[in-house]
Rosetta silent file (secondary structure, phi, psi, omega in degrees, C-alpha in Angstrom):
SEQUENCE: MAERKARVERNTLETQITVEINLDGTGKACFDTGVPFLDHMMDQIARHGMMDLDITCKGDLEIDDHHTVEDIGITLGQAFKQAVGDKKGIRRYGHAYVPLDEALSRVVIDLSGRPGLLMDVPYTRAVVGGFDVDLFAEFFQGFVNHSMVTLHIDNLKGKNTHHQIETVFKAFGRALRMAVEMDERMAGITPSTKGAL
SCORE:     score description
SCORE:     0.000 S_00000001
   1 L     0.000  134.678  178.496  -71.713   48.909  -55.888 S_00000001
   2 L   -66.360  148.288  178.149  -69.067   50.573  -53.732 S_00000001
   3 L   -64.592  135.744 -179.669  -66.725   48.279  -51.854 S_00000001
   4 L  -100.686   83.581 -177.001  -67.935   47.620  -48.354 S_00000001
   5 E  -127.037  158.444  174.262  -64.659   47.825  -46.488 S_00000001
   6 E  -156.370  153.526  173.209  -63.449   49.465  -43.306 S_00000001
   7 E  -134.445  124.581 -177.943  -60.297   49.827  -41.236 S_00000001
   8 E  -129.623  134.868  173.098  -60.555   50.813  -37.576 S_00000001
   9 E  -113.203  139.716  177.243  -57.831   51.352  -34.994 S_00000001
  10 E  -135.722  119.999 -177.252  -58.548   51.429  -31.291 S_00000001
  11 E  -124.025  122.952  175.259  -55.830   52.292  -28.808 S_00000001
  12 L  -131.793 -179.413  176.467  -56.216   52.288  -25.041 S_00000001
  13 L   -69.937  -15.855 -177.254  -53.879   51.706  -22.099 S_00000001
  14 L  -101.073  -34.040 -177.353  -55.037   48.063  -22.156 S_00000001
  15 E  -144.611  150.489  170.365  -55.123   47.187  -25.871 S_00000001
  16 E  -126.156  114.135 -169.545  -53.931   48.400  -29.260 S_00000001
  17 E  -127.840  141.001  168.967  -56.129   46.934  -31.988 S_00000001
  18 E  -127.963  129.897  175.836  -56.464   47.202  -35.752 S_00000001
  19 E  -124.325  128.911  171.075  -59.373   45.588  -37.605 S_00000001
  20 E  -119.189  134.652 -177.503  -59.759   45.496  -41.379 S_00000001
  21 E  -137.733  142.011  172.093  -62.936   44.057  -42.871 S_00000001
  22 E  -130.821  107.933 -176.345  -64.299   43.501  -46.364 S_00000001
  23 L   -67.031  -19.780 -178.333  -67.918   42.353  -46.307 S_00000001
  24 L  -108.995   35.825 -177.313  -67.708   41.282  -49.948 S_00000001
  25 L   -86.908 -157.255 -177.088  -64.579   39.202  -49.570 S_00000001
  26 L  -124.904   10.782  179.311  -63.801   35.534  -50.034 S_00000001
  27 L    92.504   12.794  177.601  -63.226   34.468  -46.444 S_00000001
  28 L   -69.821  141.321 -175.152  -59.534   35.361  -46.279 S_00000001
  29 E  -144.147  145.202  175.477  -58.351   35.835  -42.734 S_00000001
  30 E  -146.125  124.044 -175.997  -55.261   36.924  -40.823 S_00000001
  31 E  -132.927  139.912  173.806  -55.164   37.143  -37.041 S_00000001
  32 E  -147.273   82.841 -175.514  -52.545   38.080  -34.484 S_00000001
  33 L  -111.166  -14.630 -175.118  -54.302   38.613  -31.167 S_00000001
  34 L    84.025    0.168  179.899  -52.185   36.570  -28.778 S_00000001
  35 L  -125.253   92.506 -172.409  -55.251   34.437  -27.947 S_00000001
  36 H   -56.960  -39.611 -178.759  -55.169   31.332  -30.192 S_00000001
  37 H   -67.423  -35.802  175.267  -58.663   30.061  -29.358 S_00000001
  38 H   -64.714  -42.941  177.606  -60.127   33.486  -30.165 S_00000001
  39 H   -56.990  -42.522  178.906  -58.230   33.502  -33.475 S_00000001
  40 H   -59.746  -39.814  179.584  -59.779   30.110  -34.273 S_00000001
  41 H   -74.066  -36.732  176.141  -63.267   31.528  -33.669 S_00000001
  42 H   -62.158  -34.807  178.072  -62.567   34.694  -35.693 S_00000001
  43 H   -62.886  -35.280  177.499  -61.575   32.407  -38.552 S_00000001
  44 H   -63.166  -40.651  179.169  -65.056   30.843  -38.396 S_00000001
  45 H   -61.138  -47.825 -177.926  -66.632   34.292  -38.859 S_00000001
  46 H   -63.143  -50.972 -175.001  -64.479   35.031  -41.899 S_00000001
  47 H   -64.647  -47.363 -175.423  -64.864   31.646  -43.583 S_00000001
  48 H   -84.148  -20.773  175.351  -68.561   31.174  -43.020 S_00000001
  49 H   -88.256   -6.388 -176.866  -69.395   34.858  -43.410 S_00000001
  50 L    49.779   44.746  175.553  -67.430   35.046  -46.684 S_00000001
  51 L  -126.490  147.802  177.354  -65.833   38.250  -45.478 S_00000001
  52 E   -85.912  134.288 -179.205  -62.150   39.122  -45.319 S_00000001
  53 E  -133.828  133.310  174.255  -60.892   39.865  -41.808 S_00000001
  54 E  -132.497  114.977 -176.035  -57.507   41.072  -40.604 S_00000001
  55 E  -129.623  124.755  173.286  -57.230   41.591  -36.851 S_00000001
  56 E  -123.627  144.281  179.755  -54.136   42.464  -34.841 S_00000001
  57 E  -150.776  133.682  167.634  -54.047   43.159  -31.134 S_00000001
  58 E  -113.569  110.060 -175.448  -51.426   43.836  -28.514 S_00000001
  59 E  -123.722  172.114 -178.284  -53.192   43.446  -25.191 S_00000001
  60 L   -83.364   61.956 -176.485  -52.413   43.127  -21.507 S_00000001
  61 L   -67.548  -15.448  176.030  -52.482   39.320  -21.620 S_00000001
  62 L   -66.556  -21.627  175.539  -50.196   39.208  -18.588 S_00000001
  63 L   -84.982  -65.713  169.636  -53.315   40.143  -16.602 S_00000001
  64 L  -172.854 -171.889 -174.987  -55.799   37.937  -18.473 S_00000001
  65 L   -86.431   -5.779 -168.713  -57.617   37.715  -21.812 S_00000001
  66 H   -55.984  -54.665 -175.727  -60.585   39.883  -20.797 S_00000001
  67 H   -63.173  -39.514 -179.699  -59.565   43.259  -22.221 S_00000001
  68 H   -62.520  -48.592 -176.145  -58.270   41.729  -25.459 S_00000001
  69 H   -66.699  -47.603 -179.789  -61.427   39.720  -26.141 S_00000001
  70 H   -63.240  -45.302 -175.568  -63.880   42.497  -25.227 S_00000001
  71 H   -70.018  -29.758  173.629  -61.970   45.204  -27.089 S_00000001
  72 H   -66.903  -40.294  175.140  -61.701   43.082  -30.237 S_00000001
  73 H   -59.170  -43.724  178.600  -65.496   42.700  -30.108 S_00000001
  74 H   -61.137  -49.265 -174.859  -65.838   46.480  -29.785 S_00000001
  75 H   -69.334  -38.999  175.886  -63.442   47.235  -32.638 S_00000001
  76 H   -62.842  -40.208  176.916  -64.927   44.574  -34.931 S_00000001
  77 H   -61.270  -42.364  178.075  -68.366   46.060  -34.234 S_00000001
  78 H   -63.015  -43.445 -179.517  -67.136   49.538  -35.168 S_00000001
  79 H   -66.524  -42.107  179.475  -65.560   48.246  -38.389 S_00000001
  80 H   -60.783  -47.317 -179.241  -68.650   46.241  -39.314 S_00000001
  81 H   -59.739  -42.120  179.555  -70.945   49.249  -38.805 S_00000001
  82 H   -66.049  -42.858 -176.961  -68.686   51.419  -40.933 S_00000001
  83 H   -68.052  -37.197 -175.824  -68.396   48.813  -43.710 S_00000001
  84 H   -72.725  -21.958  172.749  -72.125   48.100  -43.983 S_00000001
  85 L    69.378 -139.914 -173.158  -72.821   51.804  -44.597 S_00000001
  86 L   -81.386   -3.463  174.776  -76.357   53.151  -45.000 S_00000001
  87 L    70.646    8.423  178.119  -77.852   49.618  -45.283 S_00000001
  88 L   -65.940  131.462  174.818  -79.822   50.457  -48.422 S_00000001
  89 L    84.038   -2.346 -179.546  -80.656   47.347  -50.403 S_00000001
  90 E   -85.083  165.031  178.120  -79.480   44.815  -47.820 S_00000001
  91 L   -71.736  -29.784  179.053  -81.548   41.914  -46.487 S_00000001
  92 L    78.156  -47.793 -178.194  -81.144   43.291  -42.920 S_00000001
  93 E  -101.235  144.747  174.706  -82.074   40.022  -41.203 S_00000001
  94 E  -145.003  149.484  177.976  -79.938   36.917  -41.066 S_00000001
  95 E  -151.459  155.172  177.047  -80.204   33.554  -39.375 S_00000001
  96 E  -158.552  141.797  167.513  -78.395   30.234  -39.314 S_00000001
  97 E  -109.843  128.978  179.308  -78.553   26.859  -37.633 S_00000001
  98 E  -132.556  126.885  174.386  -75.178   25.110  -37.528 S_00000001
  99 E   -99.361  155.730  166.983  -74.409   21.628  -36.188 S_00000001
 100 E  -147.365  103.977 -174.749  -71.063   20.149  -35.229 S_00000001
 101 L    53.032 -117.421 -174.868  -71.376   16.529  -34.169 S_00000001
 102 L   -82.586   -9.589 -174.922  -73.625   16.565  -31.062 S_00000001
 103 E   -95.374  147.068  178.384  -73.795   20.371  -30.829 S_00000001
 104 E  -145.995  127.822  178.383  -76.333   22.635  -32.534 S_00000001
 105 E  -129.155  152.423  177.041  -76.574   26.423  -32.354 S_00000001
 106 E  -124.770  132.876  175.401  -78.894   29.052  -33.783 S_00000001
 107 E  -128.217  131.056  178.584  -77.948   32.678  -34.387 S_00000001
 108 E  -128.206  132.681 -176.406  -80.416   35.336  -35.552 S_00000001
 109 E  -131.397  145.524  174.839  -79.374   38.920  -36.309 S_00000001
 110 E  -130.139  119.275  177.511  -81.165   42.145  -37.174 S_00000001
 111 L   -80.474   66.301 -165.691  -79.125   45.093  -38.424 S_00000001
 112 L   -82.593  -19.847 -170.739  -81.663   47.205  -36.586 S_00000001
 113 L    85.107    3.850  179.746  -79.642   50.206  -35.479 S_00000001
 114 L  -126.520  125.003 -179.918  -80.415   49.164  -31.896 S_00000001
 115 L   -76.902  130.740  176.948  -77.923   47.224  -29.770 S_00000001
 116 E  -161.240  133.434  178.811  -79.304   44.141  -28.095 S_00000001
 117 E  -129.844  124.778  168.882  -77.860   40.788  -27.077 S_00000001
 118 E  -123.265  113.910 -172.347  -79.741   37.746  -25.850 S_00000001
 119 E  -128.992  121.958  178.881  -77.324   34.866  -25.416 S_00000001
 120 E  -128.072   94.231  179.914  -78.154   31.444  -24.014 S_00000001
 121 L  -128.423  100.079 -179.474  -75.168   29.100  -24.178 S_00000001
 122 L   -82.097   80.171 -178.080  -75.083   26.537  -21.351 S_00000001
 123 L   -55.896  141.200  177.737  -71.383   25.687  -21.517 S_00000001
 124 L   -89.179  -13.104  174.195  -70.500   22.260  -20.178 S_00000001
 125 L  -139.137  157.114 -178.475  -67.035   23.474  -19.105 S_00000001
 126 L   -89.315  -20.074 -175.118  -65.721   26.840  -17.959 S_00000001
 127 E  -136.761  136.230  173.834  -62.397   26.681  -19.807 S_00000001
 128 E  -128.169  121.004  179.003  -61.368   25.398  -23.250 S_00000001
 129 L    55.869   35.114 -178.854  -57.678   25.289  -24.145 S_00000001
 130 L    81.654    1.802 -177.364  -56.923   27.693  -21.305 S_00000001
 131 E   -99.379  130.918  177.334  -59.612   30.117  -22.536 S_00000001
 132 E   -77.520  109.266 -172.426  -62.342   31.375  -20.165 S_00000001
 133 L   -66.813  -20.333  176.256  -65.523   30.770  -22.157 S_00000001
 134 L   -60.321  -22.185 -177.788  -67.432   33.491  -20.251 S_00000001
 135 H   -68.521  -18.715  178.217  -65.398   36.007  -22.239 S_00000001
 136 H   -66.651  -30.451  173.993  -67.399   35.249  -25.379 S_00000001
 137 H   -63.602  -37.981  177.191  -70.362   37.072  -23.844 S_00000001
 138 H   -66.124  -39.742  177.425  -68.066   40.092  -23.460 S_00000001
 139 H   -59.788  -51.374 -176.626  -66.993   39.756  -27.107 S_00000001
 140 H   -69.328  -33.877  176.271  -70.567   39.668  -28.396 S_00000001
 141 H   -64.581  -43.131  176.032  -71.708   42.475  -26.068 S_00000001
 142 H   -60.431  -41.836 -179.542  -68.887   44.659  -27.354 S_00000001
 143 H   -62.890  -50.745 -175.557  -69.818   43.783  -30.932 S_00000001
 144 H   -67.665  -35.802 -179.949  -73.536   44.580  -30.626 S_00000001
 145 H   -61.658  -31.395 -173.752  -72.958   47.798  -28.685 S_00000001
 146 H  -107.345  -16.262  173.467  -70.781   49.209  -31.445 S_00000001
 147 H   -92.973  -14.949 -179.788  -72.302   47.641  -34.566 S_00000001
 148 L    60.588   53.360  176.942  -75.805   48.617  -33.379 S_00000001
 149 L  -122.638  160.154  170.858  -77.366   45.232  -34.140 S_00000001
 150 E  -102.207  129.142 -172.062  -79.802   42.965  -32.309 S_00000001
 151 E  -133.786  124.809  175.103  -78.321   39.507  -31.827 S_00000001
 152 E  -113.044  124.629 -178.957  -79.906   36.316  -30.499 S_00000001
 153 E  -125.596  122.408  178.904  -77.558   33.404  -29.801 S_00000001
 154 E  -133.963  122.276  168.321  -78.842   30.026  -28.627 S_00000001
 155 E   -89.362  112.874 -172.626  -76.911   26.810  -28.208 S_00000001
 156 E   -85.186  -31.792  179.403  -79.716   24.285  -28.553 S_00000001
 157 E  -149.589  153.194  174.394  -77.710   21.109  -27.916 S_00000001
 158 L   158.785  139.643  176.299  -74.170   20.231  -26.983 S_00000001
 159 L  -117.728  -27.077  179.855  -71.945   18.310  -24.607 S_00000001
 160 L   -97.792  118.415 -173.919  -68.511   19.331  -25.876 S_00000001
 161 H   -61.867  -38.302  176.804  -67.814   22.978  -25.051 S_00000001
 162 H   -58.564  -44.606  179.507  -65.474   23.448  -28.014 S_00000001
 163 H   -64.689  -41.090  178.251  -68.261   22.225  -30.302 S_00000001
 164 H   -56.608  -49.966 -176.715  -70.823   24.490  -28.606 S_00000001
 165 H   -67.049  -42.272 -177.210  -68.668   27.561  -29.156 S_00000001
 166 H   -64.927  -38.283  177.587  -67.643   26.661  -32.688 S_00000001
 167 H   -65.258  -35.773  176.962  -71.261   26.180  -33.784 S_00000001
 168 H   -61.164  -47.873 -175.698  -72.085   29.616  -32.351 S_00000001
 169 H   -71.864  -35.341  175.204  -69.315   31.326  -34.316 S_00000001
 170 H   -64.694  -44.036  179.095  -70.033   29.474  -37.554 S_00000001
 171 H   -65.730  -37.025  177.112  -73.716   30.367  -37.257 S_00000001
 172 H   -61.245  -46.148  178.109  -72.801   33.971  -36.423 S_00000001
 173 H   -59.584  -44.944 -178.641  -70.704   34.211  -39.590 S_00000001
 174 H   -68.248  -37.370  177.319  -73.484   32.737  -41.727 S_00000001
 175 H   -66.251  -41.494  175.910  -76.147   34.993  -40.187 S_00000001
 176 H   -60.073  -45.445 -179.704  -73.983   38.062  -40.833 S_00000001
 177 H   -56.743  -45.633  179.667  -73.448   36.944  -44.423 S_00000001
 178 H   -64.586  -44.036 -175.302  -77.199   36.643  -44.994 S_00000001
 179 H   -64.897  -34.423 -176.795  -78.008   39.976  -43.333 S_00000001
 180 H   -91.361   -4.547  178.477  -75.524   42.009  -45.410 S_00000001
 181 L   -61.113  143.719  176.677  -76.402   40.371  -48.736 S_00000001
 182 E   -80.733  135.497  178.912  -77.809   42.739  -51.302 S_00000001
 183 L  -109.235  111.507 -173.785  -81.433   42.058  -52.251 S_00000001
 184 H   -61.059  -25.184  177.806  -82.072   43.205  -55.814 S_00000001
 185 H   -73.963  -17.407  179.684  -85.770   43.726  -55.022 S_00000001
 186 H  -104.844   15.052 -175.037  -84.712   46.214  -52.311 S_00000001
 187 L   -50.810  122.099  177.542  -82.236   48.105  -54.513 S_00000001
 188 L    76.338    2.734 -176.289  -81.781   51.617  -53.135 S_00000001
 189 L  -108.725  136.829  173.011  -84.381   51.037  -50.425 S_00000001
 190 L   -79.956  125.316 -174.960  -83.752   51.098  -46.687 S_00000001
 191 L   -78.539   65.320  178.694  -85.334   47.915  -45.274 S_00000001
 192 L  -159.333  140.006  176.195  -87.406   49.677  -42.606 S_00000001
 193 L   -68.440  -16.449  176.581  -90.798   51.374  -42.506 S_00000001
 194 L   -76.038  -20.814 -177.789  -89.050   54.202  -40.627 S_00000001
 195 L    84.199    3.591  179.060  -86.893   54.880  -43.698 S_00000001
 196 L  -153.585  148.070  176.279  -83.723   54.714  -41.611 S_00000001
 197 L  -128.773    0.000    0.000  -81.752   52.115  -39.654 S_00000001
């Protein structure tokens, strides 16, 4: 099987980003985004998704974190789409429930070729560690728009906002891992009655 890797650069007047991804990695991660809480969440994707991720970003953080967070979602989505390739032989669907103390989240993904995000996370606080938690919706919207996946995110329980967010990202990593796994019964087959995704 060919290595499922990609490297994408995205340069705008607001951000300069490089993302490297290996879907068949070991969870190795390296981040330099200037947003520590975002780096912590990206680490959850790598570790629980068992994919290698290297993300660097120079963004206009003097304004706020918005452009950096959204544009990293966009660039990660582009890299993911490129790395997953023609999707032949993959499971296509992935899901995970992840708890962290009192918090519990569910993430379900379909590598459908159609962008869609339904996200229901009732945060108990608006800011964690100086980070505006509303920006995670921008991250995931950027990701789905450019990876062309359908993504359902639900925080089912939680009182601690850090725990709510961390369960979402751990579940997201695990759902991605399941969806991109090769299914030997589907070898060489596109998992769609349309014959294309």
